[in-house]
Steps between C-alpha positions, in 0.01 A plus 500: 500500500324804372645732763779296656821340376745227601862396483672173592861522615773252406449330837124471426373763743192682374451876519188699415405867469200711411141490625431279802130567553407134564836356612608422142865580578521206740710689756269428796332842480168593344466855373724773377720537199872428467719691256802284591524119501383326818573134565221245464477290818711190435433331834181301544371343179809596293753396764777301330338536156675622186277750323538479124224731376260758638208688347205707613138578426295802604529450878676165533830331416626151414839329530623172353775305674761261362317200647184588306323667792268793444455773762270800511428810709282810501125540444287186502149643473422276203724207598786616277765370743395140436490410867148360508365796698460876470753604764746765382868469592777761511764224503544207259275197551501170314250447220347179629251426223756391241605146427788490260604201295749439224371540146393166351778519240746519795630832379667653811431851369124447493266456791128459515307666780153382580 
């Protein structure tokens, strides 16, 4: 994100640091700033998931899991979490609006989201 960063450990735990004004660190707390890594909540929506990638926007964050799932947390004023509502979350929630299917050419590296 603009004012927060991430790291994924070898065992696929996610850590975040920086600004947490809208819960964008995903550690279950809204507010404050963290100069050291704090763990993103891996229970709940991410329980048992293998996080492969994580990124952030201004006040929100996104994670992609090995099974193709997409998860988000932070500010949701404009629906940026993709949950079908405007409720913010300081822990990861599933992006429910996506339907993923294999690319028509059956290329396993390509997916089409609609």
